Each structure stands twice: as structure tokens, then as C-alpha cells.
C-alpha positions as a printed Julia matrix, in Angstrom:
183×3 Matrix{Float64}:
 41.93  -73.61  -73.72
 41.94  -70.48  -75.55
 40.99  -67.9   -72.89
 43.03  -69.37  -70.08
 46.43  -67.96  -69.34
 49.3   -70.0   -68.02
 49.67  -70.14  -64.21
 52.76  -67.87  -64.03
 51.08  -65.06  -65.96
 47.87  -65.42  -63.93
 49.71  -65.01  -60.61
 51.55  -61.9   -61.73
 48.48  -60.16  -63.08
 46.31  -61.18  -60.08
 48.73  -60.17  -57.32
 49.01  -56.54  -58.35
 45.37  -55.53  -57.79
 45.2   -57.55  -54.56
 48.29  -55.66  -53.26
 46.63  -52.29  -54.02
 43.48  -53.36  -52.17
 45.53  -54.3   -49.09
 47.14  -50.83  -49.01
 43.81  -49.11  -49.53
 42.24  -51.27  -46.82
 44.99  -50.3   -44.34
 44.6   -46.58  -45.13
 40.81  -46.77  -44.7
 41.19  -48.66  -41.4
 43.66  -46.05  -40.15
 41.27  -43.2   -41.02
 38.41  -45.02  -39.31
 40.56  -45.55  -36.19
 41.5   -41.86  -36.02
 37.84  -40.92  -36.53
 36.77  -43.27  -33.75
 39.44  -41.88  -31.43
 38.33  -38.29  -32.13
 34.72  -39.28  -31.54
 35.6   -40.85  -28.16
 37.56  -37.77  -27.1
 34.62  -35.54  -28.05
 32.17  -37.71  -26.08
 34.44  -37.89  -23.02
 34.87  -34.12  -22.95
 31.13  -33.64  -22.94
 30.41  -36.35  -20.38
 33.02  -35.02  -17.95
 32.91  -31.21  -18.02
 35.94  -29.18  -17.03
 36.31  -28.67  -13.27
 34.69  -25.54  -11.86
 37.19  -22.84  -11.04
 36.57  -21.28   -7.64
 37.91  -17.9    -6.64
 40.67  -17.86   -4.04
 39.53  -18.53   -0.48
 38.19  -15.34    1.01
 40.3   -14.21    3.94
 41.41  -11.03    5.63
 43.91  -10.18    8.33
 43.58   -6.62    9.58
 45.01   -4.44   12.32
 42.67   -2.72   14.76
 44.56    0.44   15.64
 42.17    3.14   16.86
 38.58    4.23   17.23
 36.73    6.6    14.87
 33.09    7.68   15.2
 32.25    4.84   17.59
 33.79    2.16   15.35
 37.06    0.3    15.62
 39.28    1.36   12.73
 40.32   -1.56   10.49
 43.56   -1.15    8.53
 45.18   -3.67    6.23
 48.89   -4.47    6.65
 51.06   -3.28    3.8
 52.62   -5.76    1.37
 50.22   -8.56    2.36
 47.85  -10.1    -0.16
 44.23   -9.89    0.99
 41.28  -11.45   -0.85
 38.69   -9.32    0.96
 38.2    -5.59    0.86
 37.68   -2.9     3.5
 35.33   -0.04    2.55
 34.2     2.73    4.88
 35.81    0.96    7.83
 33.75   -2.19    7.14
 34.52   -5.54    5.54
 32.29   -6.26    2.55
 31.31   -9.92    2.11
 31.26  -11.08   -1.53
 30.85  -14.87   -1.07
 28.13  -16.81    0.73
 29.21  -19.3     3.36
 30.38  -19.92    6.89
 33.06  -17.5     8.1
 35.43  -17.68   11.01
 35.61  -14.28   12.72
 38.38  -13.81   15.27
 39.22  -10.63   17.19
 41.97  -10.21   19.74
 43.39   -7.16   21.44
 43.83   -5.3    24.66
 42.8    -1.84   25.81
 43.99    0.47   28.55
 40.37    1.26   29.47
 37.26   -0.79   30.15
 35.34   -1.2    26.88
 32.36   -2.97   25.35
 32.72   -4.23   21.73
 29.84   -5.2    19.44
 30.14   -7.17   16.2
 27.73   -6.16   13.41
 27.38   -8.21   10.23
 23.83   -8.07    8.85
 21.37   -5.21    8.46
 18.2    -5.67   10.44
 19.81   -8.03   12.94
 21.07   -7.1    16.36
 24.79   -7.0    17.03
 26.72   -9.58   19.02
 28.3    -8.31   22.22
 31.79   -9.71   22.69
 32.72  -11.03   26.12
 35.63   -9.12   27.64
 38.32  -10.3    30.05
 40.49   -8.52   32.64
 37.74   -6.13   33.73
 36.71   -5.33   30.18
 40.23   -4.54   28.97
 41.06   -7.65   26.9
 39.21   -9.4    24.08
 39.91  -12.83   22.59
 36.75  -13.67   20.64
 36.02  -16.39   18.07
 32.77  -16.86   16.16
 31.57  -18.87   13.16
 28.76  -17.07   11.35
 26.79  -17.67    8.18
 27.37  -14.6     6.02
 26.0   -13.79    2.61
 26.7   -11.59   -0.37
 26.49   -7.87    0.55
 26.73   -8.44    4.31
 28.98   -5.91    6.01
 31.16   -6.74    9.03
 32.19   -3.94   11.39
 32.92   -3.4    15.07
 31.47   -0.73   17.37
 32.97    0.13   20.72
 31.78    1.9    23.86
 33.86    3.05   26.79
 32.15    4.42   29.86
 34.8     6.91   30.93
 36.69    7.74   27.68
 35.67    9.11   24.29
 36.14    6.89   21.26
 38.98    8.99   19.84
 40.96    8.8    23.14
 40.85    5.0    23.47
 44.23    3.29   23.48
 44.37   -0.07   21.71
 47.23   -2.54   22.0
 47.83   -5.49   19.6
 44.4    -5.44   17.98
 43.89   -7.93   15.15
 40.83   -9.05   13.23
 40.72  -12.19   11.08
 37.95  -13.27    8.7
 38.22  -16.57    6.8
 35.64  -18.26    4.54
 35.35  -21.85    5.8
 32.99  -23.22    3.12
 34.1   -22.1    -0.35
 32.1   -23.05   -3.39
 28.87  -21.14   -2.77
 27.73  -18.01   -4.58
 30.57  -15.55   -5.08
 30.22  -12.15   -6.73
 33.05  -11.08   -9.06
């Protein structure tokens, strides 16, 4: 037996390469595991996209304090955050959806109030109480981008500028967020 080594020498020389292969095998398995994990994360992120971010719910609380040029004047309370804007004594709608419109107030004269919100459509006449001196009106309307909400008023015996308004408030709240919204 010339080419055969004794058993003790054979074990020592054979165990060293096997030990290196075990280490290398563990390192390769670890790299494969990390690669698989990264692949799964990548796939999951593309299967489940990030949630859509909606703008804050559109709402406005305004004071109705006087009459100017046949329209009720809308003023925003100071130091209150509003998500809607008043331009030219009108509320500009920037998001499509159903809106709650609520107006309350009292007058010292008999008046007739009309709600306008879309060009080309007729206004809505608000029912009055106490002989036309008190309004407590609620409406849900479908409004769209670029609609404009404003209030006109008529008094039979008093000019617009001489009307006296008490506790007038107007509320607009978007009830169905998630539709088209302009930035």
C-alpha cells in the first residue's frame, strides 16, 4: 500500500477542506436569504402601492355680517383654520363631491335669500321663518370644481346696505372626500 496514508493523517487532511466548504456554504446561504428577502420586499411594495394621500376635508365656517351690492357679505373668523377660500364675496369650490350647506341667522326686516352655486342654473330660494325674518336652512348639494357659492338677498322695504343682520353664520362641509380636487 504505497499510495495510501494512515487513517490519522487522512482524517486531518480531509477535515480541513470540508470545514472550509461548510463556512462557504453558510455564507452563500445567508446571501441568498438576504437576496430573497429583498426580492419579496420589492414585490410587496409594488403589489400594494402606498395609500393615496387626500387633501384635508374641505370645510368653511363664515360669518354673515352685512349686505353689499345685493349679496350677503361673507367674512371668515380670525385665527380659525379654514380649508376653503372666499373670493369676491363667494366661496370657490375646488373639490368635487356632496357638500352640506347650512345657513342660519335673523334679520330685523322681512327678507328673501337665494343660494347660488352653479352658473347656468337657477338659484334656490331659502324658506324663511318668523314672517321672513329668520333663516335656518340646510341643503346637501353636488358641487364640482370651479362652482361658486354665494347668497343674494332682497328686502321689500329696505335697501341692501341698510339691512340689519343678527347672528348670521354659513357652513360648507365636503361630505364625500376622495373625488377630484384641484391643488
